[in-house]
mmCIF file of the C-alpha atoms, coordinates in Angstrom:
data_MODEL
# 
_entry.id   MODEL 
# 
loop_
_atom_site.group_PDB 
_atom_site.id 
_atom_site.type_symbol 
_atom_site.label_atom_id 
_atom_site.label_alt_id 
_atom_site.label_comp_id 
_atom_site.label_asym_id 
_atom_site.label_entity_id 
_atom_site.label_seq_id 
_atom_site.pdbx_PDB_ins_code 
_atom_site.Cartn_x 
_atom_site.Cartn_y 
_atom_site.Cartn_z 
_atom_site.occupancy 
_atom_site.B_iso_or_equiv 
_atom_site.pdbx_formal_charge 
_atom_site.auth_seq_id 
_atom_site.auth_comp_id 
_atom_site.auth_asym_id 
_atom_site.auth_atom_id 
_atom_site.pdbx_PDB_model_num 
ATOM 1   C CA . MET A 1 1   ? 68.066  110.041 86.174  1.00 0.00 ? 1   MET A CA 1 
ATOM 2   C CA . LEU A 1 2   ? 68.176  113.098 83.993  1.00 0.00 ? 2   LEU A CA 1 
ATOM 3   C CA . TYR A 1 3   ? 69.102  113.605 80.334  1.00 0.00 ? 3   TYR A CA 1 
ATOM 4   C CA . LEU A 1 4   ? 68.708  110.000 79.231  1.00 0.00 ? 4   LEU A CA 1 
ATOM 5   C CA . SER A 1 5   ? 67.410  110.788 75.795  1.00 0.00 ? 5   SER A CA 1 
ATOM 6   C CA . ASN A 1 6   ? 68.882  112.875 73.024  1.00 0.00 ? 6   ASN A CA 1 
ATOM 7   C CA . PRO A 1 7   ? 67.343  116.243 72.229  1.00 0.00 ? 7   PRO A CA 1 
ATOM 8   C CA . PRO A 1 8   ? 64.500  116.178 69.699  1.00 0.00 ? 8   PRO A CA 1 
ATOM 9   C CA . GLY A 1 9   ? 65.841  115.633 66.192  1.00 0.00 ? 9   GLY A CA 1 
ATOM 10  C CA . VAL A 1 10  ? 69.190  114.201 67.335  1.00 0.00 ? 10  VAL A CA 1 
ATOM 11  C CA . SER A 1 11  ? 69.655  110.482 66.747  1.00 0.00 ? 11  SER A CA 1 
ATOM 12  C CA . GLY A 1 12  ? 72.012  108.211 68.623  1.00 0.00 ? 12  GLY A CA 1 
ATOM 13  C CA . ASN A 1 13  ? 74.238  108.034 65.533  1.00 0.00 ? 13  ASN A CA 1 
ATOM 14  C CA . ALA A 1 14  ? 74.342  111.812 65.253  1.00 0.00 ? 14  ALA A CA 1 
ATOM 15  C CA . ARG A 1 15  ? 75.313  112.061 68.936  1.00 0.00 ? 15  ARG A CA 1 
ATOM 16  C CA . ARG A 1 16  ? 78.043  109.429 68.446  1.00 0.00 ? 16  ARG A CA 1 
ATOM 17  C CA . ASN A 1 17  ? 79.396  111.293 65.394  1.00 0.00 ? 17  ASN A CA 1 
ATOM 18  C CA . MET A 1 18  ? 79.414  114.576 67.306  1.00 0.00 ? 18  MET A CA 1 
ATOM 19  C CA . LEU A 1 19  ? 81.367  112.999 70.168  1.00 0.00 ? 19  LEU A CA 1 
ATOM 20  C CA . ASP A 1 20  ? 83.822  111.393 67.756  1.00 0.00 ? 20  ASP A CA 1 
ATOM 21  C CA . GLY A 1 21  ? 84.435  114.778 66.130  1.00 0.00 ? 21  GLY A CA 1 
ATOM 22  C CA . LEU A 1 22  ? 84.841  116.422 69.516  1.00 0.00 ? 22  LEU A CA 1 
ATOM 23  C CA . ALA A 1 23  ? 87.329  113.711 70.554  1.00 0.00 ? 23  ALA A CA 1 
ATOM 24  C CA . GLU A 1 24  ? 89.362  114.405 67.394  1.00 0.00 ? 24  GLU A CA 1 
ATOM 25  C CA . LEU A 1 25  ? 89.463  118.128 68.189  1.00 0.00 ? 25  LEU A CA 1 
ATOM 26  C CA . ASN A 1 26  ? 90.436  117.456 71.793  1.00 0.00 ? 26  ASN A CA 1 
ATOM 27  C CA . GLN A 1 27  ? 93.098  114.950 70.688  1.00 0.00 ? 27  GLN A CA 1 
ATOM 28  C CA . ALA A 1 28  ? 94.586  117.563 68.344  1.00 0.00 ? 28  ALA A CA 1 
ATOM 29  C CA . LYS A 1 29  ? 94.626  120.092 71.180  1.00 0.00 ? 29  LYS A CA 1 
ATOM 30  C CA . PHE A 1 30  ? 96.271  117.506 73.451  1.00 0.00 ? 30  PHE A CA 1 
ATOM 31  C CA . ALA A 1 31  ? 98.983  116.874 70.836  1.00 0.00 ? 31  ALA A CA 1 
ATOM 32  C CA . GLU A 1 32  ? 99.605  120.630 70.723  1.00 0.00 ? 32  GLU A CA 1 
ATOM 33  C CA . ALA A 1 33  ? 99.402  121.468 74.427  1.00 0.00 ? 33  ALA A CA 1 
ATOM 34  C CA . GLY A 1 34  ? 100.133 118.153 76.159  1.00 0.00 ? 34  GLY A CA 1 
ATOM 35  C CA . ASP A 1 35  ? 97.682  118.996 78.942  1.00 0.00 ? 35  ASP A CA 1 
ATOM 36  C CA . PRO A 1 36  ? 96.513  115.729 80.615  1.00 0.00 ? 36  PRO A CA 1 
ATOM 37  C CA . GLU A 1 37  ? 93.215  117.408 81.541  1.00 0.00 ? 37  GLU A CA 1 
ATOM 38  C CA . ILE A 1 38  ? 92.259  117.149 77.874  1.00 0.00 ? 38  ILE A CA 1 
ATOM 39  C CA . GLN A 1 39  ? 92.595  113.355 77.992  1.00 0.00 ? 39  GLN A CA 1 
ATOM 40  C CA . SER A 1 40  ? 90.426  113.344 81.125  1.00 0.00 ? 40  SER A CA 1 
ATOM 41  C CA . ARG A 1 41  ? 87.801  115.414 79.341  1.00 0.00 ? 41  ARG A CA 1 
ATOM 42  C CA . ILE A 1 42  ? 87.703  112.962 76.419  1.00 0.00 ? 42  ILE A CA 1 
ATOM 43  C CA . ALA A 1 43  ? 87.282  110.034 78.832  1.00 0.00 ? 43  ALA A CA 1 
ATOM 44  C CA . GLN A 1 44  ? 84.498  111.839 80.700  1.00 0.00 ? 44  GLN A CA 1 
ATOM 45  C CA . TYR A 1 45  ? 82.552  112.498 77.488  1.00 0.00 ? 45  TYR A CA 1 
ATOM 46  C CA . GLU A 1 46  ? 82.880  108.828 76.551  1.00 0.00 ? 46  GLU A CA 1 
ATOM 47  C CA . MET A 1 47  ? 81.750  107.630 79.966  1.00 0.00 ? 47  MET A CA 1 
ATOM 48  C CA . ALA A 1 48  ? 78.752  109.972 79.871  1.00 0.00 ? 48  ALA A CA 1 
ATOM 49  C CA . PHE A 1 49  ? 77.795  108.662 76.428  1.00 0.00 ? 49  PHE A CA 1 
ATOM 50  C CA . ARG A 1 50  ? 78.036  105.029 77.573  1.00 0.00 ? 50  ARG A CA 1 
ATOM 51  C CA . MET A 1 51  ? 75.923  105.785 80.631  1.00 0.00 ? 51  MET A CA 1 
ATOM 52  C CA . GLN A 1 52  ? 73.348  107.708 78.615  1.00 0.00 ? 52  GLN A CA 1 
ATOM 53  C CA . SER A 1 53  ? 72.999  104.908 76.092  1.00 0.00 ? 53  SER A CA 1 
ATOM 54  C CA . SER A 1 54  ? 72.855  102.059 78.621  1.00 0.00 ? 54  SER A CA 1 
ATOM 55  C CA . VAL A 1 55  ? 70.464  103.429 81.255  1.00 0.00 ? 55  VAL A CA 1 
ATOM 56  C CA . PRO A 1 56  ? 67.251  103.200 79.203  1.00 0.00 ? 56  PRO A CA 1 
ATOM 57  C CA . ASP A 1 57  ? 67.744  99.421  78.996  1.00 0.00 ? 57  ASP A CA 1 
ATOM 58  C CA . LEU A 1 58  ? 68.528  99.317  82.705  1.00 0.00 ? 58  LEU A CA 1 
ATOM 59  C CA . VAL A 1 59  ? 65.178  100.839 83.686  1.00 0.00 ? 59  VAL A CA 1 
ATOM 60  C CA . ASP A 1 60  ? 63.117  98.906  81.136  1.00 0.00 ? 60  ASP A CA 1 
ATOM 61  C CA . PHE A 1 61  ? 61.381  96.393  83.379  1.00 0.00 ? 61  PHE A CA 1 
ATOM 62  C CA . SER A 1 62  ? 59.207  94.885  80.647  1.00 0.00 ? 62  SER A CA 1 
ATOM 63  C CA . GLY A 1 63  ? 61.350  91.726  80.644  1.00 0.00 ? 63  GLY A CA 1 
ATOM 64  C CA . GLU A 1 64  ? 60.928  91.096  84.386  1.00 0.00 ? 64  GLU A CA 1 
ATOM 65  C CA . THR A 1 65  ? 58.577  88.299  85.347  1.00 0.00 ? 65  THR A CA 1 
ATOM 66  C CA . LYS A 1 66  ? 55.481  89.003  87.401  1.00 0.00 ? 66  LYS A CA 1 
ATOM 67  C CA . THR A 1 67  ? 56.930  86.843  90.179  1.00 0.00 ? 67  THR A CA 1 
ATOM 68  C CA . THR A 1 68  ? 60.068  88.981  90.326  1.00 0.00 ? 68  THR A CA 1 
ATOM 69  C CA . LEU A 1 69  ? 58.125  92.252  90.287  1.00 0.00 ? 69  LEU A CA 1 
ATOM 70  C CA . ASP A 1 70  ? 55.799  90.948  93.012  1.00 0.00 ? 70  ASP A CA 1 
ATOM 71  C CA . ARG A 1 71  ? 58.830  90.450  95.271  1.00 0.00 ? 71  ARG A CA 1 
ATOM 72  C CA . TYR A 1 72  ? 59.402  94.218  95.240  1.00 0.00 ? 72  TYR A CA 1 
ATOM 73  C CA . GLY A 1 73  ? 55.850  94.934  96.332  1.00 0.00 ? 73  GLY A CA 1 
ATOM 74  C CA . PRO A 1 74  ? 53.228  97.269  94.902  1.00 0.00 ? 74  PRO A CA 1 
ATOM 75  C CA . ASP A 1 75  ? 55.681  100.187 94.602  1.00 0.00 ? 75  ASP A CA 1 
ATOM 76  C CA . GLY A 1 76  ? 58.305  98.253  92.646  1.00 0.00 ? 76  GLY A CA 1 
ATOM 77  C CA . LEU A 1 77  ? 57.484  100.058 89.426  1.00 0.00 ? 77  LEU A CA 1 
ATOM 78  C CA . VAL A 1 78  ? 56.826  103.469 90.997  1.00 0.00 ? 78  VAL A CA 1 
ATOM 79  C CA . LYS A 1 79  ? 59.822  105.694 90.246  1.00 0.00 ? 79  LYS A CA 1 
ATOM 80  C CA . GLY A 1 80  ? 61.478  107.189 93.296  1.00 0.00 ? 80  GLY A CA 1 
ATOM 81  C CA . THR A 1 81  ? 60.245  104.601 95.775  1.00 0.00 ? 81  THR A CA 1 
ATOM 82  C CA . PHE A 1 82  ? 62.608  102.493 97.847  1.00 0.00 ? 82  PHE A CA 1 
ATOM 83  C CA . ALA A 1 83  ? 61.263  99.352  96.164  1.00 0.00 ? 83  ALA A CA 1 
ATOM 84  C CA . ASN A 1 84  ? 62.034  100.764 92.714  1.00 0.00 ? 84  ASN A CA 1 
ATOM 85  C CA . ASN A 1 85  ? 65.515  101.829 93.853  1.00 0.00 ? 85  ASN A CA 1 
ATOM 86  C CA . CYS A 1 86  ? 66.137  98.247  95.033  1.00 0.00 ? 86  CYS A CA 1 
ATOM 87  C CA . LEU A 1 87  ? 64.987  96.890  91.672  1.00 0.00 ? 87  LEU A CA 1 
ATOM 88  C CA . VAL A 1 88  ? 67.352  99.232  89.813  1.00 0.00 ? 88  VAL A CA 1 
ATOM 89  C CA . ALA A 1 89  ? 70.184  98.357  92.221  1.00 0.00 ? 89  ALA A CA 1 
ATOM 90  C CA . ARG A 1 90  ? 69.705  94.649  91.544  1.00 0.00 ? 90  ARG A CA 1 
ATOM 91  C CA . ARG A 1 91  ? 69.840  95.252  87.810  1.00 0.00 ? 91  ARG A CA 1 
ATOM 92  C CA . LEU A 1 92  ? 73.012  97.333  88.177  1.00 0.00 ? 92  LEU A CA 1 
ATOM 93  C CA . LEU A 1 93  ? 74.667  94.512  90.097  1.00 0.00 ? 93  LEU A CA 1 
ATOM 94  C CA . GLU A 1 94  ? 73.582  91.985  87.458  1.00 0.00 ? 94  GLU A CA 1 
ATOM 95  C CA . ARG A 1 95  ? 75.354  94.139  84.860  1.00 0.00 ? 95  ARG A CA 1 
ATOM 96  C CA . GLY A 1 96  ? 78.631  94.076  86.751  1.00 0.00 ? 96  GLY A CA 1 
ATOM 97  C CA . VAL A 1 97  ? 78.507  97.362  88.653  1.00 0.00 ? 97  VAL A CA 1 
ATOM 98  C CA . ARG A 1 98  ? 80.756  96.755  91.647  1.00 0.00 ? 98  ARG A CA 1 
ATOM 99  C CA . PHE A 1 99  ? 79.442  99.356  94.071  1.00 0.00 ? 99  PHE A CA 1 
ATOM 100 C CA . VAL A 1 100 ? 75.832  100.455 94.459  1.00 0.00 ? 100 VAL A CA 1 
ATOM 101 C CA . GLN A 1 101 ? 74.561  102.817 97.110  1.00 0.00 ? 101 GLN A CA 1 
ATOM 102 C CA . LEU A 1 102 ? 70.870  103.128 97.840  1.00 0.00 ? 102 LEU A CA 1 
ATOM 103 C CA . MET A 1 103 ? 69.602  106.348 99.318  1.00 0.00 ? 103 MET A CA 1 
ATOM 104 C CA . HIS A 1 104 ? 66.027  107.041 100.170 1.00 0.00 ? 104 HIS A CA 1 
ATOM 105 C CA . SER A 1 105 ? 65.158  110.390 101.680 1.00 0.00 ? 105 SER A CA 1 
ATOM 106 C CA . GLY A 1 106 ? 61.561  109.423 102.511 1.00 0.00 ? 106 GLY A CA 1 
# 
């Protein structure tokens, strides 16, 4: 998963403030033009922000018990392996994600 962290020198609060300002500008443009694509753009920025801020917790396996990690085998914590993908998929499902697709090209 790419672009999970903010650029150097940009805090989470600064990113949130920037997106809030951008939403205000887009909302003003929507009021002027009435183009529904602008509303879609605002929603996409918000969804991207929520994903970016929630994924680091998703892939933090420090709270998993040794017993649980052992069930995924020796590659459970190796990024990109099928075992690691299964571990991430389980955590997504625990967080209420309704559809998860696993793909492993190996």
